[in-house]
Each structure stands twice: as structure tokens, then as C-alpha cells.
C-alpha positions, 0 to 999 in steps of 0.5 A, a space after each residue: 848175433 852174427 858169426 865170428 870169423 873163423 878159418 874154413 878148412 876142407 879136407 879131401 880124405 878122412 886121414 887129412 880131416 883127422 890130422 887137422 883135428 889133431 893139430 887144433 884139438 881145442 879150436 876146430 869143429 867138424 862141419 858135417 851138415 851144420 844144422 845144429 852147429 851153425 845155430 850155436 855159432 850164430 848165438 855165440 855159444 860155440 866159437 871155433 877158430 877152424 871149421 872143418 867141412 868134411 862133406 866133400 870127402 868121397 865115399 862117406 855117403 852110402 847105405 849098404 846092405 849084406 847078409 851081416 846087416 846095414 852099413 850107413 856112411 856118416 855123411 848119409 843125410 836124414 833124407 837119404 834114410 827117409 827115401 831109401 828102399 833098403 831102409 824101408 825094407 830092412 828097418 822100416 821104423 826109421 822110414 816111419 820116423 824120418 818124415 817127422 824129424 824137423 823139416 825137409 831143409 834140415 833132413 836134406 842137409 843134416 847127416 847121420 854122423 853129424 847127428 851122433 857126433 854133435 850129441 845133442 840130447 833132443 834128437 831121434 836117431 840115437 834111441 832107435 840105433 841103440 835099441 838096434 845095438 848099433 855100433 859106430 866106426 871111428 877113425 884116426 889118422 893111423 887107426 880105427 875102432 868100432 864102438 857100441 853106440 850107447 858108449 859114445 855119449 857121455 853128457 850134454 853135447 859131449 861124446 867119448 871121442 878124442 879130438 882127432 877121432 871122426 865117426 865114419 860109419 854106423 853098423 847095424 846087424 841084420 835084425 833077427 826073426 821074431 823081432 819088433 821095434 817101435 819108436 814114439 816121439 812127442 814134440 810139443 809143437 817144436 821141430 825137436 822132440 821133447 820126449 822119445 821112447 824106443 822099444 825092441 823085443 825078440 820073442 820066442 815063437 813057440 812060447 810067445 815070451 820075450 827072449 830079449 828086449 831093449 828100452 831106450 829113452 831120448 831127450 829126457 837126460 844128458 844122454 840116451 838112456 837104456 832102461 835095463 830094469 825095464 828090459 829085465 822085466 820084459 825078458 821071459 814074459 808074455 805080453 800083457 797090458 799090465 806088463 807094458 804099463 809096468 815097463 812104462 812106470 819103470 821108465 818114467 822113474 828112471 829118466 831125469 828130464 829137465 823142466 823147460 818150455 817143452 814141459 815140466 819134469 812131471 809132465 815129461 815123466 808122464 809122457 815117458 810112461 805113456 809112450 813107453 807103454 805104447 812102444 812096448 805094445 806095438 813092438 810085441 805086436 810087430 814081432 808076432 805079426 812079422 816073424 820073419 823080418 824086423 818091423 
């Protein structure tokens, strides 16, 4: 099926883009890379009357770091993250996972803002960012707000954004000492992940117990899922293999995967259990081995 006719709009500023979105709230779609959007347009699932290309808006493609943390512009590509020395030094988990995402063509065109704003459930960055307590800056024609990323997603391909709002930046605080992060994915032979699991822990260096934790699942529900019951089990506990196994079991029960060509519901729950156990083990190991920096 070919593309349906649409009007192409190329705003020069964030304000202009938001004004276009406000003018056509039901008919306009943002183009920020198009790796997922164009596929759905070719299939006739998404049929925008206006396609708003924001990729030429200046000063939205950057990776900045200071004492407070990282600021990633919405038009930063996956490949930018993959090759960034700043990302490799401060958030090496992202450097590790990016080469596994799709292919070089997708990584060279797909953007961070497009990935988050499209809210596709089969994607890798949201669980990692949520495990890092990331926030997104959202702008309108007249104002801006900052939202915890985990609050952005509300359903399959659906966010809490108003039609006139635009994601312009991802904000991540500097990871504390004694912090470890691990994300694992299972792709079932596809470019897209079928299951993803992120675990982050901060340990007390004296007692070696977990002071804080995040367990976040991707691809096994309509939105990324923070498994708070698993996080509560980790907090205050010293690492033991039995603890990681327990967390994996909790995560497998908490998710709601759909059976599809990538695997049955039962199969995906089993993968969640294994990946989460392994991610917790590795997160603890990284926190212990690298007390002065995030790994």
C-alpha cells in the first residue's frame, strides 16, 4: 500500500511547530525520524493530513553534561548515543545496548524524542531511561513543563501529551556512587525486542545492602512497567542468588505480555523471569565493582 497524500510542513522553531500542532490537533503528526511512523503510514494504519517535520529545528540535537547530569536533545539520534564519548563515560549501559537496536539505517535516522513520543511498546530506551529516573522537557507555544518519563506513557502508542505539546529534551541526573545498571533484551530474531528488562541498584558500601532500586520491564505490556513490588524486595537486602530469583519471579507475574509471532504469553513470562534475574545480578556486581561511577 502506498502513502496517502499529505501536506508537508517544516517549522523553523519549536514554537512554530507547537502552533502547527495546535492548529491541527487531530490531523497532524510529528516527523522526527520516521522509522516507525512511515511504516504505519505505508500500511494505512496512520493517515495524517499534515506531516510536521521538526528535524530542521536548530539546537535540538545535542548531548550535554555538567555536574547535575545529562541533557539529551530530542533530535539526538540513536547513533549519536552509540558513538558519544560522554554517554560511554557516564552511562555506558546505553553505549552497550545501542549497537543492538535495529540496524545502522534506523539508528542513524531514529531520534530519542521520536522514540519516546511515538510510544511504541517494542523499544529499548524507555526502560533504561525510567530505571535512571529520567525526565522529559515538554514545550508548548507559550510554556514548558518537566515530567518524569514513567508518567509519559499511558497506552499502546499513546502518551499523555496534549496535541500541541512537543518533547524537546531528556534529562538524567548524574548517577550516584555505588550505583549499577543493567539492561537485557531478547529479540526473537527480529530488529525489535520481544522482551526487555532493566535493573538499577544503589548499594550501601558498608553493609553491601541495596539502598534503592529500580526494576523496569519493556515490551511486555502497553507501556513500560516499573515493578515496585520487586524494588521493595531488593531494598535493604544484600545480594544473594535467591534474591535475584525472587525478583525475577515477581517481574514475571507482574507483566502482561501478548502472545504473538515473537512468542507465547507463557514463553515471554519465562524470558522476563530469566532476564530480570540476570539483570539484577549484574546491576549488583557493577555497583560493587565500580563504587565511584555508574556502570
